[in-house]
N, C-alpha and C positions, 0 to 999 in steps of 0.2 A: 797333265792338265788338259791338253788338247783333246785326248780321247774321251774323257768323261764329258766334256762340253759338247763334242760331236754327237755322243750318244744321247745326251739330253736334247740337243737340237733335233736329232732324228726322231726321238720319241714325241717331242712337242709339235714338230712340223709335219710328221708323217700323216698323210690324209687317211691311211688305213689303220694306223695305230697311234692316234693322237694322245691317248691316255694310258699307254702301256709300252712294253719293250718287246720287240721281236727278237727272240734269242738267237735265231739263225742269221739274222742280218739281212734276210731276203724279204722283200715286200710281197706279201700274199694277200690278195683281196679277201675281205670278209664275205662269206656266202650271203646272197640275197635271201630275205625271208620268204618262206613258202606261203603263197596266198591261201587263205582259208576259203574253201568253196562255200558258196551261198546256194542253198537248195530252196526251190519254191515249194510252198505247202501243197500237198496232194489232196487232202481231204478238207471239206468245210461243212459247216452247219449253217442253216439259214432260217430266218423267220420273216414273214411278209404280211402286209395288210393292204387290201385293195378296195377301191370304190368303183362300182360298175354302173354303166348307163346304157340306154338303148336296147336293153334285153327284155322286150315285152313279148313273151311267147303267146301263141294263139290259145284260146280256150274253147273247147267244144263239149257239149253235153250230149252223150250218146244214149239212145233209148229214151226212157221216160224222164222228162224234166219236171220233177215234182213241184217245184215252186210255181211254175206256170200252170200246171194241171190243177192246182188247188185254187188259185186266185186269178189266173190269167197272166197279164203282163208283169214282168219282174224287172227290177233295176239291178244292174251288175256293176260292181266296183272291183278293181284290181289293185294289188299292191306288189309291184315288181321292181320298181326303181325309185330312188337309188338303192342299190344293193351293196352288201359288204361281204368281203371274203378275207379270212385269216388262215394262215397255215404255217407249217414248218417243213423242213426237208434236210437231206444230207446229199452232198455232192462229191465228185472226184474229178481232179484236174488231170487229163490224160497227156497234155502237152501245152506248149505256149499258146495255142490257138483253139484248143478243143477241150470241152468239159461237159459233164452230164450230171444230173441230179434227179433224185426221186422226191416228190413233194406230196403232201397231204393237205388239202384245203377244206375248210368248212364254209359253205355258202349260207348266207342269211336266209331266213324264212320268207318265201313268197306265197301269196295267197290270192284267191279270187272269191267273191261273195255275191250271191243273188239274194235280194231282199224283196219281199212282197208284203202288202198290207191292204186290208179292205174288209168286206163283209162276207160271211159265209152264207149258205143256203137258208140259215135261220136268222139272218140279219144280225149276227153277233160279230163284234170286231175281232179280226184275226191278224196275226203276223206270222211270217215265215222267213227263216234265214237258212240258206244253204251255203256253207263255207267250206272251202277246200284249201289246205295248206301243203306246201312242198318245200323240203329242205334237202340239200345235197352234200354228200361227202365225196370229194373229188381226189382220186389218186392218179398221178401222172408221172411218166418218165420223160424228162426233158433233155434236149441236147442244144449246145450253144457254140457259136463261132465267135471268138473274141478278136477284135481288131486292135492289136497292140499299137500304142502310140509312143512308147518310151516315157510316159508320164503316169501319174496316178490315175488319170482318166482313161477308161477302156470302154469304147462302144462295143455293142455286140448284137447279134441277131440269133433267134432260137425258135424252136418248135417243140411241141409235146404231144404225146399220145397216151391215152389211159382209159379209165372208166369212172363213172359216177354212180354211187349208191344213193338212189332217190327214195326218200321216205315221204309218203303222202298220207294225209289224214283228212277225212271228210265227215262233217257233222251237219245234220238237217234237224232243225227245231221248228215245229209248227204249233202255234198256241192259239186257242180260241175258247170263248166262254161256253160253247156248246158242250154238254156233257159227253165225254168219250171222244171228243174231236181232236184233242191235242195229242201229238206224238213226237218222238225223237228217234232218230236212227243215225247210223254212221258206220264207217269202216276205215281201215288203214291198209296200206300196202308198202312193200319194199321191193324196188326193181333196180336192176343194174343196166345202165345205158352207156353208150360210147361217149367219150369226152376227148376233145382236142384243143390245142391252143397254138398261137403264133405270137412271138414276142420280139420287140426291138427296144433297146434301152442302153444304159451305161452304168458302169461302176466307178466309184472313187475310193481308192485304197488310202485311208488316212493313217494306217499303221501296217506292220507286217502281219497282224492278226485280224484286223477289222476292215470291212469295206461296206460302203453304202451302195445299195442297188436300187435304181429307179427305172421303171420300164412301162411301156404300153403293152397290154396283152388283149388279144382277141380270144375269147373263150366260147367254145361250143359244148353244150351239154344236152343230150337227149332228154326229152320230157317224159314224165310218168303219166299213168292213168289210175284213177281211184274210183271204185264203185261206192254206192251208198250203203248197201247191206245185201246179204244174200236174198232178202225178201223183195227187193225192188230191182228191176232191170234198168238201172240208171248208172251211168259212168261219166265222170268228168275227166277229159283227156287234155293234157297240156302239150303244146307243140315244143319244138326244140328251143332251147335258150341260146341266143347268139348275142353276146354281151361285150361291150368295150370297157376295159378296165385300166385304171391308172394305179400302179402298184409301187410300193416302197418298202424296203426291208434292209436287214443287216445280214452280213455274212461273217462267220468266225472261222478262221483258218487254223488247222492243226497239222502238225508234221507226223 
């Protein structure tokens, strides 16, 4: 009677075998569970939207200024800011502190316009509009240094180098009641210019797959030049765009 009671006591009170019987009678500790390793995602996709300010490039008319030649003094108006940029990208995490990504951004249309009105040599009312538009597709390779805090918040600094594909379009419309006096001309061009950027911002990881990215970016894009047509020695030349941007976007991590 004593032996069965001792066995039951041993089975119930044994911290290693509280719900079973050790057939050998020797206490053997249960092996500790093997921890499951947690791997940080290496690849991510991103989408961003930005609003830009302070980027008012210079505008020069080289050669013949048709608007001024026809009627004299012209009025110029520019549409450079606020600007908007949207883009997507793919990135790779090289380690706890270093990552890179390749991004493609579309910059909103910027434009400059010269307007003239008055009387021509025959005292007929005339108007003239010389409008030039510029849109950029920006491709850039970026690198970042993440400052790990041990929390979902991660500040970072970064920089990027690449190029911009600038598409320019110029249209000149001159209208008058004098027979044969009205005309329209225009031209378009596509040019590749240097682009660069510097960023400082932070990310907030609200899950293992998604993170919010907010940053300030200084963007530099070389400006294009657009002629009026092969028949006129007139070219509108834009200076470089140096823009301050506030960007926000999402990152999606994949293993």
